[in-house]
N, C-alpha and C positions, 0 to 999 in steps of 0.2 A: 469595515475592514480589519483583519486579523491581526491579532498581536504576533510580534516575532516569536514570543515564547510558546504558541501553538504550533511551531514548526519544528521538527528535527531535521537533521543531515542523513544522509545515505546510511553512515554506518552505525547510528544511533536506531534508524528505523530497522534497519535489518537486522539488530538485535532485539529489538521488541517482537519482530514478526518471527525470529528463531530461524533466519536463512541466510545464506551469504548475500554480500553486498552485490555481487555479480547476479546472482538470481533477481534482486531487488530492482536492478537497473533495467533487467530483461522483462519482468512485470510490469514496470513502468513506460518502456518503450513500447510495449504492445497492448498497454490500455487497462491492463489487468487491475492496475492501481493508481490512481490519482497522484500526478506529480507536479510540481512547480518549478520554474527555474528561476534562482536570485538574478535578477538583472544585472548587479553590480559586480558578481565573480563566475556567475555559471553555476553555482552549486544546485543540486536537484535538493528540492525540500518538500517533504512530506508533512500534511496536517496531521496531528496526534488522533482528531477526529475520525479521519479517513482510515488510519490505522485501525483504530478501533472498529469501526463499521467493518472492515475488511476482514479482522479475525473472528467478529461476529458471524459473518455470513461464512467463513471456512468452516466453523462450527457447525453449522446448520446440517442435518443428516440429509442426505441426497433423496428424493424424491423418489420411490419407485414406478418405473414405467408399467402400466397396467398392459398386459398380454392381450393380444386378440385372441380368441378362441373359437 
């Protein structure tokens, strides 16, 4: 089981990713980034390791598609 300290709320997660809270909520709703809901209060919680992985994938260069000749 993960420790609560391994999670951040929406505001901190958005700051880590450099996006607005609205953008982060949209990404979470569309499945672009994993999100958990706190059952006690309904807050969105993001695992720090998920944010790190998202940033790592975002930093990778896009693979060029080979053109058919």
